[in-house]
C-alpha positions in Angstrom: -135.5 82.0 51.1 -133.2 82.3 53.9 -132.5 79.5 56.0 -130.6 80.2 59.4 -129.0 77.5 61.4 -126.3 76.8 63.8 -127.6 78.4 67.2 -127.7 76.9 70.7 -126.2 77.2 74.2 -122.5 78.3 74.3 -120.6 79.2 77.6 -119.1 82.7 78.2 -115.9 83.1 76.2 -116.4 80.1 74.0 -117.4 80.5 70.3 -120.2 79.4 68.0 -120.8 79.9 64.0 -124.1 80.6 62.7 -124.8 80.1 59.2 -127.5 81.3 56.8 -128.3 79.3 53.3 -129.6 81.6 50.7 -131.7 80.5 47.6 -134.0 82.3 45.0 -132.0 85.4 44.2 -128.4 86.1 42.9 -126.5 85.8 46.2 -123.4 87.3 45.2 -124.9 90.5 44.2 -126.4 91.3 47.4 -125.5 92.8 50.7 -126.3 90.5 53.7 -126.9 91.0 57.2 -127.4 89.4 60.6 -129.7 91.1 63.3 -130.7 89.7 66.7 -133.7 90.4 68.9 -133.1 89.7 72.7 -136.4 89.0 74.9 -138.1 92.3 75.4 -136.1 94.2 73.3 -136.1 95.7 69.8 -134.3 93.8 66.9 -131.2 95.2 66.4 -128.3 95.0 63.6 -125.4 93.1 64.4 -123.3 93.0 61.1 -123.5 93.6 57.5 -121.4 92.3 54.6 -121.8 93.8 51.0 -121.3 92.2 47.6 -117.6 93.4 47.9 -116.9 91.8 51.2 -116.8 95.1 53.0 -118.0 94.6 56.6 -119.6 96.7 59.4 -120.3 95.8 62.8 -122.2 97.1 65.8 -119.9 98.5 68.6 -121.3 95.8 71.0 -119.9 93.0 68.9 -117.0 94.5 67.2 -113.7 92.5 67.5 -115.7 89.5 68.7 -117.9 88.5 65.8 -117.1 88.2 62.4 -119.4 88.3 59.5 -118.2 86.6 56.3 -119.7 84.8 53.1 -119.3 82.1 50.6 -120.7 83.1 47.3 -120.2 79.7 45.9 -122.2 78.0 48.8 -124.6 80.9 48.9 -124.0 81.1 52.5 -123.6 83.9 54.9 -121.7 83.2 58.5 -121.4 84.9 61.8 -118.5 83.7 63.9 -119.1 84.5 67.6 -116.0 84.6 69.6 -116.0 85.3 73.3 -119.6 85.6 73.4 -121.3 87.2 76.5 -124.7 86.7 78.2 -126.0 90.0 76.7 -125.5 88.3 73.2 -128.3 86.1 74.1 -131.0 86.4 71.4 -132.7 85.0 68.3 -130.5 85.8 65.4 -131.8 86.4 61.9 -130.3 86.5 58.5 -131.6 89.3 56.5 -131.2 90.7 52.9 -132.4 94.1 52.7 -135.1 95.5 52.3 -137.5 92.9 53.3 -136.1 89.2 53.2 -135.7 87.7 56.7 -134.7 84.0 57.7 -136.5 82.2 60.4 -134.3 82.7 63.2 -131.8 80.9 65.6 -131.7 81.0 69.1 -128.3 81.8 70.6 -128.1 81.4 74.4 -124.9 82.4 76.3 -124.8 81.0 79.7 -122.5 78.8 82.1 
């Protein structure tokens, strides 16, 4: 099970941290990811982090967002710095291949 939280309204240029608490599987052995889906658009990959803490980002969030994990707390994070209005979306936590969290809405607006 994946439980995402931390979404809300954030101003452009601000910061926000999303969290996703995992249970029911051996968290430390799994790659984890964040996806997002904006209104009227397809779901897209935002960032991934492997069991060895290697990270990968979409070009649209690179150098602004940071994915991290705490294997003791079984939680994956997405630190969103300098968000832009185009980052507005529902953000989903994902454990490949088919385990999805419920999503948390992030709205970037002044």
